[in-house]
N, C-alpha and C positions, 0 to 999 in steps of 0.2 A: 504494500500500500504506500510505503514511503517513496518508492521509485515512481509510482504513478503521480503522486503529489509533486515530486521533484520535476517530472516531465511537464506537468501542467504549469507549474511556476515558471519553468524555463521557456515554454511556448509563450505564455502571457508576457513575460519580460522581453522576449524577442520581438513580439508584436508592438509593445509599447515603446521600447527604446530604439528599435530598428537599427541595430549596429551595422556598420559598414565594414567590409573586408578590404584591407589595403590591396591595391592593384598587384603588388608583387606576390601576394599569397593567393590570389583568386584561382590560379591553375591547380592549386593543391586542395582547395576546399571540397570539390566534388569527390576527389579520391578519398579524402579523409572521411567524408560522409558515407561512402560505400564501404570503407573499411570498418567504420563504426557499426553500420547495419549488419555486416558479416558477424561481428562479435555479438551483437544483440540477438540475431537469429540463432547463433550457436548457444547462447545462454538460455533462450526459450527451449531449444531442443534438449539441452542438458537438464533443465528444470523438469520437463515432462518425463524424461528418462530417470529422474531421481538421482542424478549425479552432479547437480549444480553446486559449484563452489565459488563463493564471492571473490576470493583471491585470484582464481583462475580467470573469472570474468573480467576483473579490473585489469589484470596484467594483459590479457588477450586484447581487451579494448584499447589500452594504451599502446601496446606494441604493434597491433594492426595499423592503427592510425599513423604512428611514427614511421614504421617501416614502409608503408605505402607512400607516405609523403617523401621520404628519403629516396625511394626508387624513382619517383617522378622528378625530384630535384636532380638526381644523378642523370636521368635521361635528358633533362634540360641542359645540363652541363656538357653532355656528350653530343648534343644536337639531335637527339632522337626522343625528345620529350613526349610528343603526341603518340608515337608508337608504343613507348613504355607505359604511358597512361592507359592506352587501350588494352595493353596486356594485363595491367593490374586490375582494371575494371572487369575484364573477361574472367580472370582467375577468381576474383572475389565474387563476381556474379554467379559463377558455377557453384561456389561454396554456399552462397545465399540460397540458390534454388535447391541445392542438395539438402540443406537444413530445412527449408520450407517443405520439401517433400517428406522428410522424416516427421516434421511436426504434423502435417496432414495425415500421414499414416497413423500416427499416435492418437490424434484427436478423433478422426473418423473411422479408425480401425479398417482403413482401406488402402 
């Protein structure tokens, strides 16, 4: 319940304050969001399977976001930023859909 309250507070604050993202960080934000969604879907899956651990979730969340952003940064430095961004999104997307399928199978028993 605390997580839901935190999510609601964050959404309301975001709507009220309307923070802006610096231009230098804008290429990394979508990748960070996809990485965070991957960790979130993994946490939901683990919770449904009864193996959820807060420490694993927090570290997975932070490391996914940081590693994804670093990969895109490295790609920008090497001149292949868009290709590496696409690769990161594809890999994380596959993981998200895999977790979503597991969640669906667990919830609907199908």
